[in-house]
Structure formats: C-alpha cells, structure tokens
Gaussian input, Z-matrix of N, CA and C with variables (Angstrom, degrees):
# hf/3-21g

backbone

0 1
 N
 C     1     B1
 C     2     B2     1     A1
 N     3     B3     2     A2     1     D1
 C     4     B4     3     A3     2     D2
 C     5     B5     4     A4     3     D3
 N     6     B6     5     A5     4     D4
 C     7     B7     6     A6     5     D5
 C     8     B8     7     A7     6     D6
 N     9     B9     8     A8     7     D7
 C    10    B10     9     A9     8     D8
 C    11    B11    10    A10     9     D9
 N    12    B12    11    A11    10    D10
 C    13    B13    12    A12    11    D11
 C    14    B14    13    A13    12    D12
 N    15    B15    14    A14    13    D13
 C    16    B16    15    A15    14    D14
 C    17    B17    16    A16    15    D15
 N    18    B18    17    A17    16    D16
 C    19    B19    18    A18    17    D17
 C    20    B20    19    A19    18    D18
 N    21    B21    20    A20    19    D19
 C    22    B22    21    A21    20    D20
 C    23    B23    22    A22    21    D21
 N    24    B24    23    A23    22    D22
 C    25    B25    24    A24    23    D23
 C    26    B26    25    A25    24    D24
 N    27    B27    26    A26    25    D25
 C    28    B28    27    A27    26    D26
 C    29    B29    28    A28    27    D27
 N    30    B30    29    A29    28    D28
 C    31    B31    30    A30    29    D29
 C    32    B32    31    A31    30    D30
 N    33    B33    32    A32    31    D31
 C    34    B34    33    A33    32    D32
 C    35    B35    34    A34    33    D33
 N    36    B36    35    A35    34    D34
 C    37    B37    36    A36    35    D35
 C    38    B38    37    A37    36    D36
 N    39    B39    38    A38    37    D37
 C    40    B40    39    A39    38    D38
 C    41    B41    40    A40    39    D39
 N    42    B42    41    A41    40    D40
 C    43    B43    42    A42    41    D41
 C    44    B44    43    A43    42    D42
 N    45    B45    44    A44    43    D43
 C    46    B46    45    A45    44    D44
 C    47    B47    46    A46    45    D45
 N    48    B48    47    A47    46    D46
 C    49    B49    48    A48    47    D47
 C    50    B50    49    A49    48    D48
 N    51    B51    50    A50    49    D49
 C    52    B52    51    A51    50    D50
 C    53    B53    52    A52    51    D51
 N    54    B54    53    A53    52    D52
 C    55    B55    54    A54    53    D53
 C    56    B56    55    A55    54    D54
 N    57    B57    56    A56    55    D55
 C    58    B58    57    A57    56    D56
 C    59    B59    58    A58    57    D57
 N    60    B60    59    A59    58    D58
 C    61    B61    60    A60    59    D59
 C    62    B62    61    A61    60    D60
 N    63    B63    62    A62    61    D61
 C    64    B64    63    A63    62    D62
 C    65    B65    64    A64    63    D63
 N    66    B66    65    A65    64    D64
 C    67    B67    66    A66    65    D65
 C    68    B68    67    A67    66    D66
 N    69    B69    68    A68    67    D67
 C    70    B70    69    A69    68    D68
 C    71    B71    70    A70    69    D69
 N    72    B72    71    A71    70    D70
 C    73    B73    72    A72    71    D71
 C    74    B74    73    A73    72    D72
 N    75    B75    74    A74    73    D73
 C    76    B76    75    A75    74    D74
 C    77    B77    76    A76    75    D75
 N    78    B78    77    A77    76    D76
 C    79    B79    78    A78    77    D77
 C    80    B80    79    A79    78    D78
 N    81    B81    80    A80    79    D79
 C    82    B82    81    A81    80    D80
 C    83    B83    82    A82    81    D81
 N    84    B84    83    A83    82    D82
 C    85    B85    84    A84    83    D83
 C    86    B86    85    A85    84    D84
 N    87    B87    86    A86    85    D85
 C    88    B88    87    A87    86    D86
 C    89    B89    88    A88    87    D87
 N    90    B90    89    A89    88    D88
 C    91    B91    90    A90    89    D89
 C    92    B92    91    A91    90    D90
 N    93    B93    92    A92    91    D91
 C    94    B94    93    A93    92    D92
 C    95    B95    94    A94    93    D93
 N    96    B96    95    A95    94    D94
 C    97    B97    96    A96    95    D95
 C    98    B98    97    A97    96    D96
 N    99    B99    98    A98    97    D97
 C   100   B100    99    A99    98    D98
 C   101   B101   100   A100    99    D99
 N   102   B102   101   A101   100   D100
 C   103   B103   102   A102   101   D101
 C   104   B104   103   A103   102   D102
 N   105   B105   104   A104   103   D103
 C   106   B106   105   A105   104   D104
 C   107   B107   106   A106   105   D105
 N   108   B108   107   A107   106   D106
 C   109   B109   108   A108   107   D107
 C   110   B110   109   A109   108   D108
 N   111   B111   110   A110   109   D109
 C   112   B112   111   A111   110   D110
 C   113   B113   112   A112   111   D111
 N   114   B114   113   A113   112   D112
 C   115   B115   114   A114   113   D113
 C   116   B116   115   A115   114   D114
 N   117   B117   116   A116   115   D115
 C   118   B118   117   A117   116   D116
 C   119   B119   118   A118   117   D117
 N   120   B120   119   A119   118   D118
 C   121   B121   120   A120   119   D119
 C   122   B122   121   A121   120   D120
 N   123   B123   122   A122   121   D121
 C   124   B124   123   A123   122   D122
 C   125   B125   124   A124   123   D123
 N   126   B126   125   A125   124   D124
 C   127   B127   126   A126   125   D125
 C   128   B128   127   A127   126   D126
 N   129   B129   128   A128   127   D127
 C   130   B130   129   A129   128   D128
 C   131   B131   130   A130   129   D129
 N   132   B132   131   A131   130   D130
 C   133   B133   132   A132   131   D131
 C   134   B134   133   A133   132   D132
 N   135   B135   134   A134   133   D133
 C   136   B136   135   A135   134   D134
 C   137   B137   136   A136   135   D135
 N   138   B138   137   A137   136   D136
 C   139   B139   138   A138   137   D137
 C   140   B140   139   A139   138   D138
 N   141   B141   140   A140   139   D139
 C   142   B142   141   A141   140   D140
 C   143   B143   142   A142   141   D141
 N   144   B144   143   A143   142   D142
 C   145   B145   144   A144   143   D143
 C   146   B146   145   A145   144   D144
 N   147   B147   146   A146   145   D145
 C   148   B148   147   A147   146   D146
 C   149   B149   148   A148   147   D147
 N   150   B150   149   A149   148   D148
 C   151   B151   150   A150   149   D149
 C   152   B152   151   A151   150   D150
 N   153   B153   152   A152   151   D151
 C   154   B154   153   A153   152   D152
 C   155   B155   154   A154   153   D153
 N   156   B156   155   A155   154   D154
 C   157   B157   156   A156   155   D155
 C   158   B158   157   A157   156   D156
 N   159   B159   158   A158   157   D157
 C   160   B160   159   A159   158   D158
 C   161   B161   160   A160   159   D159
 N   162   B162   161   A161   160   D160
 C   163   B163   162   A162   161   D161
 C   164   B164   163   A163   162   D162
 N   165   B165   164   A164   163   D163
 C   166   B166   165   A165   164   D164
 C   167   B167   166   A166   165   D165
 N   168   B168   167   A167   166   D166
 C   169   B169   168   A168   167   D167
 C   170   B170   169   A169   168   D168
 N   171   B171   170   A170   169   D169
 C   172   B172   171   A171   170   D170
 C   173   B173   172   A172   171   D171
 N   174   B174   173   A173   172   D172
 C   175   B175   174   A174   173   D173
 C   176   B176   175   A175   174   D174
 N   177   B177   176   A176   175   D175
 C   178   B178   177   A177   176   D176
 C   179   B179   178   A178   177   D177
 N   180   B180   179   A179   178   D178
 C   181   B181   180   A180   179   D179
 C   182   B182   181   A181   180   D180
 N   183   B183   182   A182   181   D181
 C   184   B184   183   A183   182   D182
 C   185   B185   184   A184   183   D183
 N   186   B186   185   A185   184   D184
 C   187   B187   186   A186   185   D185
 C   188   B188   187   A187   186   D186
 N   189   B189   188   A188   187   D187
 C   190   B190   189   A189   188   D188
 C   191   B191   190   A190   189   D189
 N   192   B192   191   A191   190   D190
 C   193   B193   192   A192   191   D191
 C   194   B194   193   A193   192   D192
 N   195   B195   194   A194   193   D193
 C   196   B196   195   A195   194   D194
 C   197   B197   196   A196   195   D195
 N   198   B198   197   A197   196   D196
 C   199   B199   198   A198   197   D197
 C   200   B200   199   A199   198   D198
 N   201   B201   200   A200   199   D199
 C   202   B202   201   A201   200   D200
 C   203   B203   202   A202   201   D201
 N   204   B204   203   A203   202   D202
 C   205   B205   204   A204   203   D203
 C   206   B206   205   A205   204   D204
 N   207   B207   206   A206   205   D205
 C   208   B208   207   A207   206   D206
 C   209   B209   208   A208   207   D207
 N   210   B210   209   A209   208   D208
 C   211   B211   210   A210   209   D209
 C   212   B212   211   A211   210   D210
 N   213   B213   212   A212   211   D211
 C   214   B214   213   A213   212   D212
 C   215   B215   214   A214   213   D213
 N   216   B216   215   A215   214   D214
 C   217   B217   216   A216   215   D215
 C   218   B218   217   A217   216   D216
 N   219   B219   218   A218   217   D217
 C   220   B220   219   A219   218   D218
 C   221   B221   220   A220   219   D219
 N   222   B222   221   A221   220   D220
 C   223   B223   222   A222   221   D221
 C   224   B224   223   A223   222   D222
 N   225   B225   224   A224   223   D223
 C   226   B226   225   A225   224   D224
 C   227   B227   226   A226   225   D225
 N   228   B228   227   A227   226   D226
 C   229   B229   228   A228   227   D227
 C   230   B230   229   A229   228   D228
 N   231   B231   230   A230   229   D229
 C   232   B232   231   A231   230   D230
 C   233   B233   232   A232   231   D231

   B1=1.4403
   B2=1.5232
   B3=1.2843
   B4=1.4526
   B5=1.5266
   B6=1.3217
   B7=1.4572
   B8=1.5240
   B9=1.3158
   B10=1.4533
   B11=1.5235
   B12=1.3062
   B13=1.4592
   B14=1.5155
   B15=1.3134
   B16=1.4502
   B17=1.5106
   B18=1.3249
   B19=1.4598
   B20=1.5165
   B21=1.3294
   B22=1.4537
   B23=1.5117
   B24=1.3089
   B25=1.4600
   B26=1.5239
   B27=1.3205
   B28=1.4591
   B29=1.5306
   B30=1.3341
   B31=1.4636
   B32=1.5243
   B33=1.3362
   B34=1.4682
   B35=1.5239
   B36=1.3102
   B37=1.4599
   B38=1.5252
   B39=1.3182
   B40=1.4604
   B41=1.5233
   B42=1.3403
   B43=1.4649
   B44=1.5188
   B45=1.3342
   B46=1.4574
   B47=1.5219
   B48=1.3322
   B49=1.4600
   B50=1.5132
   B51=1.3198
   B52=1.4575
   B53=1.5093
   B54=1.3137
   B55=1.4554
   B56=1.5041
   B57=1.3374
   B58=1.4596
   B59=1.5254
   B60=1.3331
   B61=1.4650
   B62=1.5260
   B63=1.3114
   B64=1.4559
   B65=1.5271
   B66=1.3415
   B67=1.4589
   B68=1.5243
   B69=1.3203
   B70=1.4584
   B71=1.5254
   B72=1.3357
   B73=1.4667
   B74=1.5248
   B75=1.3276
   B76=1.4677
   B77=1.5198
   B78=1.3252
   B79=1.4666
   B80=1.5224
   B81=1.3171
   B82=1.4599
   B83=1.5269
   B84=1.3402
   B85=1.4652
   B86=1.5252
   B87=1.3335
   B88=1.4526
   B89=1.5292
   B90=1.3010
   B91=1.4588
   B92=1.5311
   B93=1.3298
   B94=1.4681
   B95=1.5233
   B96=1.3068
   B97=1.4618
   B98=1.5112
   B99=1.3123
   B100=1.4560
   B101=1.5166
   B102=1.3381
   B103=1.4551
   B104=1.5258
   B105=1.3296
   B106=1.4685
   B107=1.5368
   B108=1.3277
   B109=1.4691
   B110=1.5243
   B111=1.3082
   B112=1.4657
   B113=1.5237
   B114=1.3233
   B115=1.4699
   B116=1.5307
   B117=1.3343
   B118=1.4642
   B119=1.5251
   B120=1.3392
   B121=1.4675
   B122=1.5234
   B123=1.3348
   B124=1.4672
   B125=1.5184
   B126=1.3235
   B127=1.4521
   B128=1.5219
   B129=1.3178
   B130=1.4675
   B131=1.5208
   B132=1.3202
   B133=1.4580
   B134=1.5186
   B135=1.3281
   B136=1.4638
   B137=1.5288
   B138=1.3514
   B139=1.4659
   B140=1.5320
   B141=1.3381
   B142=1.4637
   B143=1.5255
   B144=1.3282
   B145=1.4621
   B146=1.5236
   B147=1.3463
   B148=1.4625
   B149=1.5242
   B150=1.3313
   B151=1.4581
   B152=1.5230
   B153=1.3164
   B154=1.4646
   B155=1.5356
   B156=1.3448
   B157=1.4680
   B158=1.5235
   B159=1.3184
   B160=1.4674
   B161=1.5238
   B162=1.3128
   B163=1.4688
   B164=1.5226
   B165=1.3247
   B166=1.4695
   B167=1.5256
   B168=1.3288
   B169=1.4600
   B170=1.5215
   B171=1.3208
   B172=1.4703
   B173=1.5111
   B174=1.3261
   B175=1.4550
   B176=1.5290
   B177=1.3281
   B178=1.4538
   B179=1.5354
   B180=1.3315
   B181=1.4677
   B182=1.5191
   B183=1.3273
   B184=1.4627
   B185=1.5250
   B186=1.3364
   B187=1.4636
   B188=1.5284
   B189=1.3201
   B190=1.4725
   B191=1.5278
   B192=1.3232
   B193=1.4629
   B194=1.5171
   B195=1.3106
   B196=1.4548
   B197=1.5299
   B198=1.3397
   B199=1.4499
   B200=1.5210
   B201=1.3175
   B202=1.4601
   B203=1.5291
   B204=1.3110
   B205=1.4608
   B206=1.5219
   B207=1.3405
   B208=1.4555
   B209=1.5235
   B210=1.3063
   B211=1.4549
   B212=1.5225
   B213=1.3110
   B214=1.4486
   B215=1.5140
   B216=1.2950
   B217=1.4604
   B218=1.5119
   B219=1.3148
   B220=1.4547
   B221=1.5007
   B222=1.3160
   B223=1.4493
   B224=1.5232
   B225=1.3184
   B226=1.4578
   B227=1.5191
   B228=1.3286
   B229=1.4608
   B230=1.5160
   B231=1.3235
   B232=1.4586
   B233=1.5020
   A1=108.59
   A2=117.32
   A3=123.21
   A4=109.55
   A5=117.26
   A6=121.72
   A7=109.85
   A8=115.50
   A9=121.73
   A10=108.32
   A11=116.80
   A12=123.37
   A13=105.98
   A14=116.84
   A15=119.77
   A16=112.28
   A17=115.05
   A18=122.63
   A19=106.68
   A20=116.07
   A21=119.67
   A22=111.44
   A23=114.82
   A24=121.68
   A25=109.72
   A26=115.07
   A27=121.30
   A28=108.86
   A29=118.40
   A30=119.57
   A31=112.87
   A32=117.94
   A33=122.04
   A34=108.95
   A35=116.36
   A36=121.61
   A37=111.54
   A38=115.64
   A39=121.76
   A40=109.58
   A41=115.72
   A42=122.13
   A43=108.17
   A44=116.09
   A45=122.40
   A46=108.56
   A47=116.90
   A48=123.18
   A49=109.75
   A50=115.33
   A51=120.84
   A52=112.92
   A53=114.84
   A54=121.16
   A55=110.00
   A56=115.68
   A57=120.67
   A58=111.66
   A59=116.08
   A60=121.47
   A61=107.81
   A62=117.03
   A63=122.00
   A64=111.80
   A65=114.62
   A66=122.74
   A67=107.62
   A68=116.99
   A69=122.91
   A70=108.05
   A71=116.41
   A72=121.83
   A73=109.59
   A74=115.20
   A75=120.35
   A76=109.03
   A77=115.16
   A78=122.36
   A79=108.63
   A80=115.63
   A81=122.40
   A82=108.72
   A83=116.86
   A84=121.69
   A85=106.99
   A86=116.34
   A87=120.50
   A88=110.34
   A89=116.45
   A90=122.65
   A91=109.99
   A92=116.01
   A93=121.35
   A94=112.79
   A95=116.93
   A96=121.03
   A97=109.73
   A98=115.77
   A99=121.55
   A100=109.18
   A101=116.68
   A102=122.08
   A103=107.88
   A104=116.14
   A105=119.80
   A106=112.26
   A107=118.03
   A108=119.83
   A109=111.37
   A110=116.94
   A111=120.82
   A112=112.60
   A113=117.83
   A114=123.55
   A115=111.83
   A116=116.30
   A117=121.72
   A118=109.60
   A119=114.74
   A120=120.47
   A121=109.99
   A122=115.77
   A123=120.78
   A124=106.89
   A125=117.32
   A126=122.09
   A127=111.35
   A128=115.24
   A129=122.09
   A130=107.20
   A131=116.40
   A132=122.98
   A133=107.34
   A134=116.18
   A135=122.97
   A136=109.10
   A137=117.87
   A138=119.15
   A139=110.30
   A140=116.87
   A141=121.99
   A142=110.17
   A143=115.57
   A144=122.66
   A145=107.98
   A146=116.34
   A147=122.26
   A148=107.02
   A149=116.62
   A150=122.07
   A151=109.06
   A152=117.00
   A153=124.66
   A154=111.60
   A155=117.95
   A156=119.86
   A157=111.20
   A158=115.83
   A159=120.30
   A160=109.09
   A161=115.69
   A162=120.44
   A163=111.15
   A164=117.30
   A165=120.97
   A166=111.23
   A167=117.70
   A168=121.64
   A169=110.64
   A170=116.90
   A171=120.92
   A172=110.16
   A173=117.76
   A174=121.25
   A175=111.22
   A176=117.07
   A177=121.25
   A178=110.98
   A179=118.12
   A180=120.81
   A181=113.68
   A182=118.92
   A183=120.20
   A184=112.84
   A185=118.00
   A186=120.19
   A187=113.69
   A188=118.17
   A189=121.77
   A190=111.29
   A191=116.60
   A192=120.98
   A193=113.67
   A194=119.76
   A195=123.16
   A196=111.83
   A197=116.65
   A198=122.56
   A199=114.75
   A200=117.23
   A201=121.30
   A202=111.10
   A203=116.56
   A204=122.41
   A205=107.22
   A206=116.33
   A207=120.21
   A208=109.93
   A209=114.92
   A210=122.48
   A211=109.06
   A212=116.70
   A213=122.19
   A214=111.14
   A215=115.08
   A216=121.97
   A217=106.11
   A218=117.06
   A219=118.55
   A220=113.04
   A221=115.09
   A222=123.85
   A223=109.24
   A224=116.96
   A225=122.13
   A226=108.43
   A227=115.57
   A228=122.94
   A229=107.56
   A230=117.77
   A231=119.95
   A232=111.08
   D1=125.45
   D2=-175.24
   D3=-115.44
   D4=68.46
   D5=-177.58
   D6=-127.14
   D7=146.59
   D8=174.38
   D9=-128.18
   D10=127.17
   D11=172.51
   D12=-125.65
   D13=119.85
   D14=-177.40
   D15=-145.47
   D16=150.63
   D17=175.72
   D18=-129.39
   D19=133.88
   D20=-179.85
   D21=-171.45
   D22=-167.93
   D23=179.86
   D24=-116.88
   D25=165.14
   D26=177.84
   D27=-99.29
   D28=118.40
   D29=-179.90
   D30=-75.04
   D31=-21.54
   D32=177.97
   D33=-153.43
   D34=171.16
   D35=-176.83
   D36=-67.73
   D37=149.85
   D38=175.93
   D39=-73.28
   D40=158.89
   D41=-179.48
   D42=-119.35
   D43=129.86
   D44=178.80
   D45=-100.60
   D46=125.35
   D47=178.95
   D48=-121.92
   D49=162.76
   D50=173.85
   D51=95.58
   D52=160.78
   D53=178.25
   D54=-102.03
   D55=-86.44
   D56=179.46
   D57=-75.13
   D58=-39.11
   D59=178.68
   D60=-101.20
   D61=95.17
   D62=-175.32
   D63=-79.15
   D64=144.10
   D65=178.50
   D66=-134.20
   D67=127.11
   D68=179.16
   D69=-106.76
   D70=124.29
   D71=-178.99
   D72=-117.84
   D73=136.04
   D74=177.74
   D75=-157.03
   D76=170.70
   D77=179.99
   D78=-118.39
   D79=134.88
   D80=177.14
   D81=-105.42
   D82=122.60
   D83=177.04
   D84=-96.38
   D85=119.29
   D86=-177.12
   D87=-131.54
   D88=154.17
   D89=-177.91
   D90=-91.65
   D91=130.16
   D92=178.82
   D93=-95.40
   D94=-13.21
   D95=-178.31
   D96=147.88
   D97=-166.34
   D98=-176.33
   D99=-119.18
   D100=132.14
   D101=177.24
   D102=-93.75
   D103=113.08
   D104=-175.46
   D105=-71.76
   D106=-24.50
   D107=179.31
   D108=-71.16
   D109=-47.03
   D110=-177.59
   D111=-92.06
   D112=-9.47
   D113=-178.63
   D114=60.18
   D115=35.66
   D116=179.25
   D117=-132.29
   D118=159.27
   D119=174.70
   D120=-72.09
   D121=143.98
   D122=171.65
   D123=-89.55
   D124=122.85
   D125=-175.72
   D126=-110.04
   D127=149.42
   D128=173.50
   D129=-125.90
   D130=139.75
   D131=176.65
   D132=-111.00
   D133=106.82
   D134=-172.86
   D135=-100.27
   D136=117.13
   D137=176.23
   D138=-73.23
   D139=134.57
   D140=-176.36
   D141=-127.91
   D142=147.60
   D143=178.42
   D144=-134.44
   D145=133.54
   D146=175.70
   D147=-120.11
   D148=121.80
   D149=177.65
   D150=-91.23
   D151=138.24
   D152=-179.45
   D153=52.16
   D154=57.61
   D155=-179.50
   D156=-72.63
   D157=152.96
   D158=175.75
   D159=-73.64
   D160=158.77
   D161=-179.90
   D162=-63.69
   D163=-35.27
   D164=178.55
   D165=-64.65
   D166=-40.63
   D167=178.64
   D168=-67.14
   D169=-42.65
   D170=178.44
   D171=-59.50
   D172=-47.64
   D173=-178.97
   D174=-63.65
   D175=-41.58
   D176=-177.83
   D177=-65.08
   D178=-43.67
   D179=-174.44
   D180=-85.39
   D181=-17.32
   D182=178.65
   D183=-97.52
   D184=-29.06
   D185=-175.17
   D186=-108.92
   D187=-38.65
   D188=-172.54
   D189=-115.12
   D190=43.02
   D191=-172.75
   D192=-87.17
   D193=-20.38
   D194=-169.66
   D195=-61.37
   D196=114.65
   D197=178.68
   D198=77.13
   D199=6.76
   D200=-177.49
   D201=-74.15
   D202=132.23
   D203=174.52
   D204=-101.22
   D205=126.19
   D206=-179.51
   D207=-127.55
   D208=154.66
   D209=174.47
   D210=-116.03
   D211=137.71
   D212=-177.62
   D213=-124.80
   D214=147.10
   D215=171.98
   D216=-136.90
   D217=130.62
   D218=-178.45
   D219=-173.98
   D220=-156.97
   D221=-174.71
   D222=-114.73
   D223=144.79
   D224=179.37
   D225=-98.74
   D226=130.70
   D227=176.11
   D228=-127.47
   D229=123.71
   D230=178.72
   D231=-122.44

C-alpha cells in the first residue's frame, strides 16, 4: 500500500517552480509522538511536491502559510 495521510504545519512558504508545467514544493512538519526521556514531541519534516497546482492552492501556500495546519493525502515516492 503506497498511501500517505498526514496532518501538520508549514514551517516556511512553499516554492513554485516551472513555466508551463508548474510544480509546488513545500515541507510538512508533523508530530510522530512524544519522547518521554526528553519531554518533547518527536517531529518529522516531510518534503512534498504538488504537480499542476491550482492558483488558489499556490496563493494559499506561498502567501498565507504562517501557522496554517493542513492535511494531505497522497502517494509516497522514495
């Protein structure tokens, strides 16, 4: 099964690349659990790519990203 479901925040603004074939790149910061030894959350920074993003998505993730919580569903490629 090659599925990813994640909820997290954006630590920085997304970057839009490409001319005719647009690609939106961003990082999702998500919590993996709690470390009882250090008393801190375990965090993962997941790199994400969206091919042919809508203009509304581009504007939302590049301009109004600060503190935004987003949920993602997609495919994992390594």
